[in-house]
C-alpha atoms as an extended CHARMM CRD file, in Angstrom:
* protein
*
        75  EXT
         1         1  MET       CA            -31.6050000000       42.9970000000       36.9380000000  PROA      1               0.0000000000
         2         2  LYS       CA            -35.0870000000       44.4510000000       36.4650000000  PROA      2               0.0000000000
         3         3  GLU       CA            -33.7800000000       47.9300000000       37.3200000000  PROA      3               0.0000000000
         4         4  PHE       CA            -31.1520000000       47.6060000000       34.5860000000  PROA      4               0.0000000000
         5         5  PHE       CA            -33.7830000000       46.9050000000       31.9260000000  PROA      5               0.0000000000
         6         6  ILE       CA            -36.0070000000       49.7000000000       33.1860000000  PROA      6               0.0000000000
         7         7  LYS       CA            -33.0980000000       52.1530000000       33.1190000000  PROA      7               0.0000000000
         8         8  HSD       CA            -31.9390000000       51.1740000000       29.6050000000  PROA      8               0.0000000000
         9         9  TRP       CA            -35.2460000000       50.3020000000       27.9310000000  PROA      9               0.0000000000
        10        10  LEU       CA            -34.7870000000       52.9070000000       25.2290000000  PROA      10              0.0000000000
        11        11  LYS       CA            -31.4300000000       51.4240000000       24.1840000000  PROA      11              0.0000000000
        12        12  PHE       CA            -32.9370000000       47.9480000000       23.9430000000  PROA      12              0.0000000000
        13        13  ALA       CA            -35.8080000000       49.3100000000       21.8800000000  PROA      13              0.0000000000
        14        14  GLY       CA            -33.2840000000       50.9870000000       19.5720000000  PROA      14              0.0000000000
        15        15  ILE       CA            -31.3460000000       47.7660000000       19.0960000000  PROA      15              0.0000000000
        16        16  ILE       CA            -34.4950000000       45.8000000000       18.2840000000  PROA      16              0.0000000000
        17        17  ALA       CA            -35.9290000000       48.4620000000       15.9570000000  PROA      17              0.0000000000
        18        18  GLY       CA            -32.5740000000       48.8870000000       14.2210000000  PROA      18              0.0000000000
        19        19  ALA       CA            -32.1130000000       45.1500000000       13.7460000000  PROA      19              0.0000000000
        20        20  ILE       CA            -35.5750000000       44.8140000000       12.2290000000  PROA      20              0.0000000000
        21        21  GLY       CA            -34.9330000000       47.8370000000       10.0250000000  PROA      21              0.0000000000
        22        22  GLY       CA            -31.5520000000       46.4860000000        8.9320000000  PROA      22              0.0000000000
        23        23  TYR       CA            -33.0060000000       43.1350000000        7.9570000000  PROA      23              0.0000000000
        24        24  LEU       CA            -35.8970000000       44.7790000000        6.1190000000  PROA      24              0.0000000000
        25        25  TYR       CA            -33.3940000000       46.9440000000        4.2310000000  PROA      25              0.0000000000
        26        26  TYR       CA            -31.4650000000       43.8140000000        3.2440000000  PROA      26              0.0000000000
        27        27  PHE       CA            -34.6360000000       42.0280000000        2.1870000000  PROA      27              0.0000000000
        28        28  PHE       CA            -36.2410000000       44.7890000000        0.1330000000  PROA      28              0.0000000000
        29        29  VAL       CA            -33.2510000000       46.8230000000       -1.1090000000  PROA      29              0.0000000000
        30        30  GLY       CA            -30.1200000000       44.7760000000       -0.4770000000  PROA      30              0.0000000000
        31        31  CYS       CA            -27.4890000000       44.1740000000       -3.1070000000  PROA      31              0.0000000000
        32        32  GLY       CA            -28.4210000000       42.2120000000       -6.2020000000  PROA      32              0.0000000000
        33        33  THR       CA            -24.8890000000       41.4070000000       -7.3290000000  PROA      33              0.0000000000
        34        34  GLY       CA            -23.5290000000       40.2410000000       -3.9840000000  PROA      34              0.0000000000
        35        35  SER       CA            -20.5120000000       42.5360000000       -4.2560000000  PROA      35              0.0000000000
        36        36  CYS       CA            -21.6440000000       44.9700000000       -1.5650000000  PROA      36              0.0000000000
        37        37  PRO       CA            -19.7880000000       44.1720000000        1.6700000000  PROA      37              0.0000000000
        38        38  ILE       CA            -22.5530000000       45.1470000000        4.1220000000  PROA      38              0.0000000000
        39        39  THR       CA            -25.8840000000       44.8730000000        2.3340000000  PROA      39              0.0000000000
        40        40  SER       CA            -25.2410000000       41.5370000000        0.6070000000  PROA      40              0.0000000000
        41        41  ASN       CA            -25.2490000000       39.5920000000        3.8990000000  PROA      41              0.0000000000
        42        42  PRO       CA            -28.3820000000       39.5590000000        6.1060000000  PROA      42              0.0000000000
        43        43  TRP       CA            -26.3860000000       39.0640000000        9.3250000000  PROA      43              0.0000000000
        44        44  ARG       CA            -24.1020000000       42.0100000000        8.6790000000  PROA      44              0.0000000000
        45        45  MET       CA            -26.9670000000       44.2730000000        7.7080000000  PROA      45              0.0000000000
        46        46  THR       CA            -28.9740000000       43.2620000000       10.7880000000  PROA      46              0.0000000000
        47        47  ILE       CA            -26.0150000000       43.9950000000       13.0920000000  PROA      47              0.0000000000
        48        48  TYR       CA            -25.3190000000       47.2640000000       11.2710000000  PROA      48              0.0000000000
        49        49  GLY       CA            -28.9640000000       48.2800000000       11.6930000000  PROA      49              0.0000000000
        50        50  ALA       CA            -28.9130000000       47.3290000000       15.3810000000  PROA      50              0.0000000000
        51        51  VAL       CA            -25.8540000000       49.4990000000       16.0080000000  PROA      51              0.0000000000
        52        52  LEU       CA            -27.3960000000       52.4260000000       14.1480000000  PROA      52              0.0000000000
        53        53  GLY       CA            -30.6630000000       51.9760000000       16.0640000000  PROA      53              0.0000000000
        54        54  LEU       CA            -28.7760000000       52.0090000000       19.3610000000  PROA      54              0.0000000000
        55        55  LEU       CA            -26.9010000000       55.1740000000       18.4250000000  PROA      55              0.0000000000
        56        56  ILE       CA            -29.9940000000       56.9940000000       17.1960000000  PROA      56              0.0000000000
        57        57  PHE       CA            -32.1500000000       56.0670000000       20.1830000000  PROA      57              0.0000000000
        58        58  ASP       CA            -29.2780000000       56.8860000000       22.5530000000  PROA      58              0.0000000000
        59        59  ILE       CA            -29.1610000000       60.4360000000       21.1720000000  PROA      59              0.0000000000
        60        60  PHE       CA            -32.7360000000       61.0040000000       22.3380000000  PROA      60              0.0000000000
        61        61  LYS       CA            -31.9800000000       59.6760000000       25.8050000000  PROA      61              0.0000000000
        62        62  ALA       CA            -28.8890000000       61.8790000000       26.1940000000  PROA      62              0.0000000000
        63        63  GLU       CA            -30.8360000000       64.9770000000       25.1900000000  PROA      63              0.0000000000
        64        64  HSD       CA            -33.5510000000       64.2030000000       27.7260000000  PROA      64              0.0000000000
        65        65  SER       CA            -31.0840000000       63.8400000000       30.6030000000  PROA      65              0.0000000000
        66        66  LYS       CA            -29.2960000000       67.0830000000       29.6830000000  PROA      66              0.0000000000
        67        67  LYS       CA            -32.5910000000       68.9500000000       29.9960000000  PROA      67              0.0000000000
        68        68  ALA       CA            -33.3040000000       67.2870000000       33.3270000000  PROA      68              0.0000000000
        69        69  ASN       CA            -29.8700000000       68.2370000000       34.6540000000  PROA      69              0.0000000000
        70        70  LYS       CA            -30.2180000000       71.8160000000       33.4270000000  PROA      70              0.0000000000
        71        71  THR       CA            -33.5460000000       72.3190000000       35.2220000000  PROA      71              0.0000000000
        72        72  THR       CA            -32.1280000000       70.7900000000       38.4040000000  PROA      72              0.0000000000
        73        73  ILE       CA            -29.1460000000       73.1510000000       38.3470000000  PROA      73              0.0000000000
        74        74  GLU       CA            -31.3160000000       76.2180000000       37.7570000000  PROA      74              0.0000000000
        75        75  LYS       CA            -33.4820000000       75.4980000000       40.8130000000  PROA      75              0.0000000000
């Protein structure tokens, strides 16, 4: 179990950072009229932010492993 968290720590950090960012976006910007489907609800915006955080942080991890594989192949 500990190995799983160590291997995927960047994804977990992305989910947490995205969720915090999504809630902060709802709180400070949000939707004043309540007619916006995503930003008018704090739960939806938090989940949306968490998914975006996961995707963004996962991009950095994928790029890092491509470089590692490329250097391994060249040797």
